[in-house]
Structures are given as structure tokens and as C-alpha cells.
Wavefront OBJ file of the C-alpha trace (Angstrom):
o trace
v -37.570 -17.611 22.117
v -39.103 -15.211 24.699
v -38.748 -11.468 24.250
v -36.438 -10.910 27.297
v -34.219 -13.798 26.193
v -34.146 -12.430 22.651
v -33.106 -8.989 23.882
v -30.378 -10.499 26.060
v -29.043 -12.455 23.087
v -29.003 -9.324 20.902
v -27.143 -7.385 23.623
v -24.527 -10.136 23.915
v -24.042 -10.318 20.154
v -23.643 -6.529 19.951
v -21.059 -6.657 22.745
v -19.159 -9.331 20.821
v -19.270 -7.118 17.724
v -17.829 -4.175 19.675
v -15.004 -6.328 21.050
v -13.908 -7.614 17.637
v -14.243 -4.119 16.098
v -11.841 -2.837 18.763
v -9.151 -5.095 17.302
v -8.933 -2.867 14.218
v -8.221 0.390 16.071
v -6.608 -0.391 19.430
v -3.176 -0.523 17.851
v -3.361 2.918 16.204
v -2.028 4.907 19.223
v 0.904 2.483 19.463
v 2.040 2.805 15.836
v 4.699 5.529 16.435
v 6.155 3.485 19.324
v 5.952 -0.009 17.820
v 9.375 0.004 16.116
v 10.997 0.615 19.491
v 8.679 -1.665 21.457
v 9.180 -4.593 19.055
v 12.795 -3.776 18.115
v 12.062 -3.529 14.395
v 11.837 -1.020 11.543
v 8.829 1.242 10.868
v 8.148 -0.625 7.611
v 8.034 -3.991 9.375
v 5.932 -2.530 12.194
v 3.277 -1.456 9.669
v 2.515 -5.157 9.099
v 0.834 -5.216 12.513
v -2.092 -3.379 10.874
v -1.909 -5.106 7.499
v -1.984 -8.677 8.801
v -5.164 -8.108 10.826
v -6.853 -6.642 7.758
v -5.803 -9.562 5.548
v -6.733 -12.319 7.991
v -10.061 -10.649 8.823
v -10.988 -10.263 5.154
v -10.111 -13.862 4.340
v -11.647 -15.330 7.474
v -15.006 -13.536 7.340
v -16.610 -15.348 4.355
v -15.085 -18.629 5.520
v -16.603 -18.151 8.975
v -19.978 -17.469 7.376
v -19.857 -20.689 5.357
v -18.696 -22.754 8.343
v -21.545 -21.306 10.385
v -24.092 -22.428 7.784
v -22.577 -25.924 7.805
v -21.667 -26.622 11.434
v -23.591 -24.111 13.535
v -23.229 -20.346 13.784
v -22.848 -20.222 17.561
v -19.948 -22.682 17.418
v -18.180 -20.531 14.856
v -18.888 -17.377 16.867
v -17.344 -18.990 19.943
v -14.343 -19.860 17.796
v -14.093 -16.201 16.724
v -14.033 -15.040 20.331
v -11.496 -17.722 21.272
v -9.229 -16.481 18.464
v -9.506 -12.886 19.746
v -8.717 -13.979 23.310
v -5.750 -16.117 22.235
v -4.406 -13.447 19.879
v -4.701 -10.740 22.540
v -2.852 -12.906 25.048
v -0.063 -13.600 22.537
v 0.274 -9.847 21.856
v 0.330 -9.091 25.592
v 3.204 -11.558 26.072
v 5.171 -10.402 23.017
v 8.169 -8.122 22.868
v 9.300 -9.099 19.352
v 7.755 -8.649 15.923
v 7.062 -12.249 14.845
v 4.987 -13.392 17.856
v 3.195 -10.046 17.857
v 2.214 -10.575 14.209
v 0.927 -14.050 15.093
v -1.245 -12.518 17.811
v -2.538 -9.801 15.508
v -3.391 -12.430 12.901
v -5.392 -14.401 15.468
v -7.227 -11.226 16.427
v -8.088 -10.782 12.746
v -9.818 -14.178 12.743
v -12.345 -12.737 15.161
v -13.549 -10.038 12.766
v -15.924 -12.525 11.132
v -17.980 -12.489 14.342
v -20.085 -9.545 13.136
v -21.261 -11.303 9.956
v -21.873 -14.547 11.867
v -23.742 -12.662 14.603
v -26.038 -11.023 12.045
v -26.826 -14.472 10.642
v -27.653 -15.754 14.144
v -30.138 -12.916 14.571
v -32.149 -14.186 11.601
v -32.524 -17.504 13.408
v -33.466 -16.286 16.885
v -35.138 -12.853 16.627
v -38.849 -12.444 15.741
v -39.429 -10.988 12.272
v -40.894 -7.726 13.581
v -37.746 -7.029 15.632
v -35.199 -8.302 13.133
v -34.536 -4.982 11.399
v -33.603 -3.099 14.561
v -31.553 -6.032 15.910
v -29.561 -6.355 12.675
v -29.042 -2.595 12.649
v -27.657 -2.597 16.178
v -25.326 -5.506 15.377
v -24.083 -3.800 12.204
v -23.500 -0.537 14.057
v -21.373 -2.275 16.695
v -18.549 -1.989 14.145
v -18.664 1.791 14.433
v -18.981 1.788 18.220
v -15.938 -0.439 18.591
v -13.977 1.614 16.094
v -14.864 4.906 17.788
v -14.157 3.683 21.317
v -10.922 1.980 20.287
v -8.796 5.097 19.858
v -9.440 6.875 23.205
v -9.587 3.548 25.068
v -6.257 2.382 23.683
v -4.561 5.760 24.071
v -5.656 6.083 27.714
v -4.692 2.537 28.755
v -1.359 2.619 26.937
v -0.437 6.011 28.401
v -1.523 5.502 32.011
v -0.983 1.744 32.529
v 1.001 -0.070 29.826
v 0.595 -1.287 26.268
v 0.696 -4.908 27.483
v -2.274 -4.198 29.780
v -4.240 -3.030 26.750
v -4.107 -6.512 25.212
v -4.794 -8.296 28.509
v -7.995 -6.264 28.830
v -8.989 -7.244 25.286
v -8.358 -10.925 26.082
v -10.509 -10.700 29.207
v -13.324 -8.973 27.290
v -13.304 -11.723 24.655
v -13.486 -14.445 27.312
v -16.418 -12.717 29.053
v -18.249 -12.383 25.714
v -17.659 -16.057 24.905
v -19.107 -17.072 28.280
v -22.149 -14.852 27.712
v -22.661 -16.303 24.211
v -22.515 -19.827 25.614
v -25.057 -18.929 28.278
v -27.509 -16.633 26.473
v -27.309 -17.214 22.702
v -29.059 -20.377 21.448
v -27.823 -22.441 18.538
v -30.018 -22.005 15.488
v -30.687 -24.404 12.607
v -27.879 -25.355 10.249
v -26.902 -27.875 7.588
v -25.466 -30.811 9.477
v -21.855 -31.166 8.393
v -21.231 -31.681 4.703
v -18.021 -31.467 2.735
v -16.008 -28.321 3.266
v -14.569 -26.802 0.091
v -10.889 -26.813 1.059
v -9.608 -26.064 -2.452
v -12.027 -23.159 -2.760
v -10.877 -21.863 0.628
v -7.216 -21.946 -0.370
v -8.107 -20.302 -3.679
v -10.117 -17.537 -2.003
v -7.270 -16.920 0.437
v -4.874 -16.515 -2.488
v -7.246 -14.243 -4.428
v -7.856 -11.916 -1.485
v -4.202 -11.846 -0.468
v -3.131 -10.967 -4.014
v -5.505 -7.978 -4.151
v -5.655 -6.707 -0.551
v -1.910 -6.837 0.042
v -0.926 -4.504 -2.816
v -3.911 -2.248 -2.089
v -2.822 -1.791 1.504
v 0.927 -1.530 0.802
v 1.051 0.243 -2.569
v 1.512 3.642 -0.931
v 4.701 2.282 0.690
v 5.958 0.144 -2.188
v 4.895 2.378 -5.085
v 2.205 1.635 -7.682
v 4.765 0.702 -10.335
v 6.895 -1.457 -8.051
v 7.386 -5.018 -9.409
v 5.841 -6.475 -6.241
v 2.711 -4.352 -6.635
v 2.280 -5.118 -10.332
v 3.118 -8.791 -9.848
v 0.563 -9.253 -7.082
v -2.171 -7.530 -9.090
v -1.376 -9.812 -12.035
v -1.508 -12.835 -9.752
v -4.890 -11.613 -8.496
v -6.370 -11.571 -12.005
v -5.102 -15.071 -12.834
v -6.087 -16.632 -9.505
v -9.514 -14.928 -9.479
v -10.412 -16.370 -12.894
v -9.217 -19.845 -11.886
v -11.044 -19.730 -8.549
v -14.289 -18.508 -10.132
v -14.286 -21.293 -12.731
v -13.601 -23.885 -10.041
v -16.411 -22.631 -7.796
v -18.853 -22.799 -10.711
v -18.216 -26.540 -11.133
v -17.655 -27.929 -7.650
v -20.583 -29.181 -5.514
v -20.826 -27.687 -1.995
v -18.805 -24.656 -3.122
v -17.428 -22.347 -0.458
v -19.334 -19.453 -2.060
v -22.316 -19.745 -4.393
v -20.964 -17.552 -7.195
v -24.258 -17.801 -9.087
v -25.859 -15.824 -6.237
v -23.078 -13.239 -6.292
v -23.925 -12.124 -9.834
v -27.667 -11.767 -9.213
v -28.582 -8.117 -9.552
v -29.668 -7.383 -5.938
v -26.578 -9.042 -4.417
v -24.162 -7.587 -6.969
v -25.415 -4.009 -6.577
v -25.567 -4.306 -2.786
v -21.961 -5.524 -2.711
v -20.782 -2.711 -4.998
v -22.500 -0.208 -2.698
v -20.820 -1.973 0.237
v -17.370 -1.478 -1.307
v -18.140 2.225 -1.793
v -19.498 2.621 1.742
v -16.499 0.795 3.209
v -14.255 3.250 1.365
v -16.174 6.242 2.747
v -16.055 4.767 6.254
v -12.296 4.236 6.363
v -11.441 7.509 4.623
v -13.128 9.269 7.546
v -11.080 7.100 9.928
v -7.768 8.014 8.262
v -8.163 11.703 7.405
v -9.614 13.526 10.453
v -7.137 12.071 12.959
v -4.250 13.481 10.895
v -6.028 16.821 10.553
v -6.640 17.053 14.294
v -3.088 16.058 15.290
v -1.186 18.113 12.689
v 0.713 21.074 14.195
v -1.230 24.317 14.475
v 1.471 26.009 12.406
v 0.649 23.802 9.405
v -1.848 25.035 6.750
v -4.460 22.569 7.997
v -3.795 21.416 11.535
v -5.303 21.711 15.009
v -2.406 20.531 17.175
v -4.327 18.113 19.408
v -2.786 15.166 21.242
v -3.997 11.618 20.564
v -6.493 11.391 23.455
v -8.281 14.736 22.800
v -8.292 14.016 19.055
v -9.815 10.594 19.697
v -12.479 12.123 21.924
v -13.485 14.498 19.097
v -14.055 11.485 16.829
v -15.645 9.196 19.430
v -19.239 10.541 19.125
v -19.368 9.333 15.521
v -19.513 5.711 16.660
v -22.255 6.427 19.172
v -24.233 8.321 16.513
v -23.748 5.362 14.179
v -25.293 3.044 16.757
v -28.250 5.383 17.377
v -29.013 5.812 13.685
v -29.113 2.067 13.092
v -32.645 2.282 14.526
v -33.456 5.087 12.090
v -32.401 2.702 9.331
v -34.865 0.110 10.621
v -37.636 2.738 10.612
v -36.872 3.753 7.009
v -36.601 0.117 5.896
v -39.998 -0.739 7.379
v -41.628 2.099 5.473
v -39.653 2.554 2.266
v -37.500 -0.547 1.886
v -33.866 -1.392 2.593
v -32.576 -0.054 -0.733
v -33.923 3.405 0.155
v -32.244 3.141 3.567
v -28.943 2.355 1.874
v -29.321 5.313 -0.503
v -30.271 7.687 2.342
v -27.257 6.497 4.330
v -24.919 7.227 1.422
v -26.437 10.711 0.993
v -25.940 11.500 4.704
v -22.328 10.274 4.512
v -21.799 12.610 1.567
v -23.285 15.419 3.654
v -20.642 14.817 6.300
v -17.873 15.116 3.722
v -19.436 18.338 2.401
v -19.366 19.836 5.901
v -15.678 18.996 6.223
v -14.962 20.448 2.778
v -16.711 23.711 3.730
v -14.718 23.844 6.961
v -11.448 23.422 5.071
v -12.099 25.539 1.981
v -14.045 28.386 3.610
v -12.593 31.833 4.441
v -12.217 30.822 8.110
v -9.660 28.696 9.933
v -10.619 25.072 10.390
v -11.759 24.264 13.944
v -12.372 20.962 15.704
v -16.147 21.554 15.696
v -16.152 21.166 11.897
v -14.444 17.789 12.251
v -16.851 16.775 15.010
v -19.891 17.707 12.917
v -18.541 15.999 9.793
v -17.605 12.763 11.573
v -20.979 12.688 13.363
v -22.827 13.038 10.047
v -20.713 10.299 8.480
v -21.410 8.131 11.531
v -25.152 8.715 11.131
v -24.989 7.768 7.466
v -22.960 4.663 8.201
v -25.459 3.617 10.857
v -28.250 3.823 8.284
v -26.300 2.219 5.421
v -24.578 -0.593 7.324
v -27.881 -1.639 8.851
v -29.592 -1.752 5.458
v -27.019 -4.042 3.811
v -27.804 -7.235 5.776
v -31.525 -6.563 5.349
v -31.048 -6.425 1.568
v -28.938 -9.585 1.600
v -31.346 -11.570 3.777
v -34.337 -10.548 1.672
v -33.001 -12.437 -1.357
v -31.007 -15.422 -0.015
v -32.372 -18.574 1.643
v -31.789 -19.175 5.349
v -29.231 -21.899 4.550
v -26.974 -19.300 2.875
v -27.380 -16.446 5.357
v -23.939 -16.805 6.928
v -22.177 -17.202 3.597
v -23.926 -14.195 1.998
v -23.360 -11.907 4.998
v -19.737 -13.010 5.117
v -19.207 -12.059 1.483
v -20.934 -8.712 2.062
v -18.639 -8.012 5.007
v -15.725 -8.953 2.762
v -16.834 -6.320 0.247
v -16.688 -3.685 2.967
v -13.155 -4.871 3.772
v -12.209 -4.440 0.124
v -13.552 -0.893 0.341
v -11.495 -0.121 3.444
v -8.386 -1.545 1.745
v -8.997 0.670 -1.276
v -9.352 3.654 1.068
v -6.060 2.756 2.757
v -4.290 2.788 -0.612
v -5.989 5.761 -2.256
v -6.211 8.066 0.771
v -2.669 7.190 1.815
v -1.402 7.994 -1.692
v -3.257 11.335 -1.861
v -2.299 12.516 1.623
v 1.371 11.607 1.191
v 1.520 12.881 -2.397
v 0.992 16.548 -1.468
v 2.684 17.533 1.789
v 4.161 20.618 3.443
v 7.032 20.928 5.904
v 6.179 22.804 9.083
v 8.742 24.083 11.571
v 7.859 23.144 15.172
v 9.650 23.111 18.509
v 10.303 19.405 17.979
v 11.825 20.055 14.545
v 10.462 20.071 10.986
v 7.332 17.940 10.505
v 5.869 16.907 7.149
v 2.058 16.939 7.042
v -0.585 16.729 4.271
v -1.465 20.003 2.599
v -4.942 21.509 2.662
v -5.266 20.586 -1.015
v -4.558 16.922 -0.205
v -7.388 16.860 2.316
v -9.748 18.559 -0.150
v -8.836 16.065 -2.895
v -9.529 13.169 -0.520
v -12.937 14.640 0.322
v -13.842 15.041 -3.367
v -12.887 11.405 -4.048
v -15.044 10.314 -1.121
v -17.982 12.344 -2.449
v -17.704 10.564 -5.806
v -17.666 7.215 -3.975
v -20.799 8.215 -2.049
v -22.510 9.067 -5.345
v -21.665 5.586 -6.650
v -23.249 4.079 -3.540
v -26.440 6.135 -4.052
v -26.772 5.122 -7.714
v -26.208 1.424 -6.974
v -28.672 1.516 -4.073
v -31.488 2.999 -6.132
v -30.789 0.535 -8.974
v -31.439 -2.448 -6.686
v -34.819 -3.975 -7.628
v -37.550 -4.024 -5.008
v -37.514 -7.406 -3.218
v -40.628 -9.494 -3.365
v -40.532 -9.962 0.382
v -38.659 -8.580 3.347
v -36.942 -10.628 6.063
l 1 2 3 4 5 6 7 8 9 10 11 12 13 14 15 16 17 18 19 20 21 22 23 24 25 26 27 28 29 30 31 32 33 34 35 36 37 38 39 40 41 42 43 44 45 46 47 48 49 50 51 52 53 54 55 56 57 58 59 60 61 62 63 64 65 66 67 68 69 70 71 72 73 74 75 76 77 78 79 80 81 82 83 84 85 86 87 88 89 90 91 92 93 94 95 96 97 98 99 100 101 102 103 104 105 106 107 108 109 110 111 112 113 114 115 116 117 118 119 120 121 122 123 124 125 126 127 128 129 130 131 132 133 134 135 136 137 138 139 140 141 142 143 144 145 146 147 148 149 150 151 152 153 154 155 156 157 158 159 160 161 162 163 164 165 166 167 168 169 170 171 172 173 174 175 176 177 178 179 180 181 182 183 184 185 186 187 188 189 190 191 192 193 194 195 196 197 198 199 200 201 202 203 204 205 206 207 208 209 210 211 212 213 214 215 216 217 218 219 220 221 222 223 224 225 226 227 228 229 230 231 232 233 234 235 236 237 238 239 240 241 242 243 244 245 246 247 248 249 250 251 252 253 254 255 256 257 258 259 260 261 262 263 264 265 266 267 268 269 270 271 272 273 274 275 276 277 278 279 280 281 282 283 284 285 286 287 288 289 290 291 292 293 294 295 296 297 298 299 300 301 302 303 304 305 306 307 308 309 310 311 312 313 314 315 316 317 318 319 320 321 322 323 324 325 326 327 328 329 330 331 332 333 334 335 336 337 338 339 340 341 342 343 344 345 346 347 348 349 350 351 352 353 354 355 356 357 358 359 360 361 362 363 364 365 366 367 368 369 370 371 372 373 374 375 376 377 378 379 380 381 382 383 384 385 386 387 388 389 390 391 392 393 394 395 396 397 398 399 400 401 402 403 404 405 406 407 408 409 410 411 412 413 414 415 416 417 418 419 420 421 422 423 424 425 426 427 428 429 430 431 432 433 434 435 436 437 438 439 440 441 442 443 444 445 446 447 448 449 450 451 452 453 454 455 456 457 458 459 460 461 462 463 464 465 466 467 468 469 470
């Protein structure tokens, strides 16, 4: 493949990654209005976020395996078709059930990032692979950062239905560009698809991700929460034993327990936690009333603009990750990324706990540092994975690694939500009393995130040096 064609393919794949990453954040500005827009309760409306998370987590490793079997470009086109269809369904919906169907279809598209990274291994020259994979990985942060101001602006000045029509159009344009500019790479022709393993994996992930994401609402001792965690343990053991015996397993569990893959995936869970904690906490800090102990009183659009540079920094530092990987190895890149993320949390802690009043510049600096660290770390993970798995398992292995990051974000949703709602203060405002997290709740969340970053550093440095790099 010629160099200009390769660059065009990388650009298209990055654009596809940004589009599917948008699906995770475009709904955030609508959350306060969704109960009225969909004529439902706030509890039911919260499922519009949960269902996308669940479907995306389940669909990502499945998409990776299907790509290895039937062609990665075909699966990627299917991802974009699901995003387009789901966005159109959401745009046409005015009730909860069809809107949830649309959000679930959008979740199916999230696997596009893992599949796109696997395509890069097939079409990009070895000397350019590191930077290309880094850019594709960082598209997650760009889409997440752009999603909030984009969604808030469109919803406020046009309509919330227009927001989803724009997403549908973007997915269609990306699919056309993929069809035109991204070649199909090698793959195993057909083969038997592990349907039982797929159903089992769906059950396992649902039983663990659902209580993690909803425990703050249900309560950790609620029978539903405890019952689902118990079901997770039983189904996980049964699924693992089945996958060990069946030929053409959905996921090669023998590979999962090899030291490089296992440690990389543990670091991925930790990094996913640190990523989503910084998505959840600063927006509340920025939008809390100025009268509260820790609040800046910004509206959604200005608050989103404060956080937007973090995604752009993440994209820029993906190339720094490639530079470090070329010289010191991907495991060092992952460790450096985790250290930089921890530095961002330290800056925010100093801004909150210092003798001065917190200002938006502290949040901007902290989120930018976390974005830089994520750009380095997220770009190193696929490089580590691809250095130890054969080409025939690239999609599957990257899909599982992306799943581990989803587990980390789900854990952040549960833990950060519990901490921030567990210690609150009531502030009197012109609109009436408002309950917001206390300064101590923010500081506790930061300390937890720092511990998670330390876990990521330790796991990264414990990864053995690969015998060869991709």
C-alpha cells in the first residue's frame, strides 16, 4: 500500500473512531431534560447511558473475533451502520423504549476502535505502525472531549433531534470513506462462530457491568446488586471452563492468562478507571454553584470548553507515546502515561486542598495532564498486545483489551458515583437549595484515582520485555 493511500486510510479510521467515541458523551447535556423529553422517570432515563455502555462492552470483543474470521473492514462497516441506524432511531424517538433501542445500536459501534487498530496492523508499514495505532487509540479522547460542547451547542441552538441526525450523517460519511479508502486485509476465511461462548460472554459481562454501573442507585447491599454479582461469579466460571474445551473459541483464554497480556489488561482496567473518573468529576466541579464549598458556577457549554483541550492533548501525545515506544519499549510508555495521569490528579488535589479558592485554570491544567497521560498510555496498550499475539488473533486480543478499559470505566462510574453522592452539602441558590459533592468527596475521589494510577505503573513495569516489537 502506497504511503499517501496509507495515510488516507489512517485518517479515515481515526475519523471513524471519533464518531463512535462521540456516542458515549453526546447524551450527557441532555440528561437533565431526558425525563421530560421521553416522558419517563429520572431512574428510567439513566438507562440511556447504561445500555450504551453494556452493549459496547459486550460487542467489542465479539466484533474483534468476527473481524479475524470474516474480514475486519466488513465488521467495521457493520459498526458504522449500527451507529447510523441507532442515531436515526434516536432522532425519530419521543418515547423511552425506541430511544433505548437506538442507544443500544449506537453502542454496537464502539467496537470500531479495536477493529480499526487491528486493520492498521494489516495495512500500515511497520515503521509507521506505532504512530498510526497511537492516533487511532487517541481518537477515543478526541471524540469524548468534543462530544460535550458539540452536543450542548447543537441541542441548545437547534434541537436535540438534530443532534442525532448529524451523528447519523457522520456515520454514513465515514462508512463511505472506509469503503473507498480502507482496503480489506487478510483474515481466516469463515470458520465456526462460537455462539454458546458469545451468549456466555454476554451474560458474564451483563452480570458484572450492570451492578457496577447501577449500584450507586440501587445500593451495594440491594438484593439485585448482590444477586447479579453472584450470577457473575457462577457464569464466569462456567464460561471459562467451556472456552477452555471448545475448538474455535470466541476468546483464547490461554492467551489471556499469559503474563504480558494479563498485566497489560490489568493496567488497562486501571487506566480506564482513571480516564472516566476525570470525565465524571471535573464537570460537576465546574458546574456546581459558586456558593458551594467547591464550585465554579459555569454553564454546560463553558464547562465543556474548559475540558475540551484534554482530548486534543490526548491526540497530540499519542505521537509522544510512539517516540517513547521506539526507544524504550511499549511497557515504559504505558508506565510513563500512568505517571503523567497521576500528575494531573495531583494538580487537581493541590488546587482543591490549597489555601486558595479553586479556579477553572486548575481544572484545565489537571484535565490536560490526564489527557496527555491517556494519549501515551492508550497508544502503548495495542502495541503491547500486538507484540505478543499472532496476526490471526489481533482483532480478538484488541477487542478484549478494549473490554478491559470498559470494565475500568464501569468501576469508575460505580466508585466515583458512590463517593461523590456519599458526602454532599446543600447550597442555597436563587433557584432553590441544591445538593452538591463536598470538597472532601472530590479529594477522596482524587486519592482513589492516584492509587489506581500507581497500580497501572506497577503492572506496566512488571510486563516482561517482548522479544520483538510489531
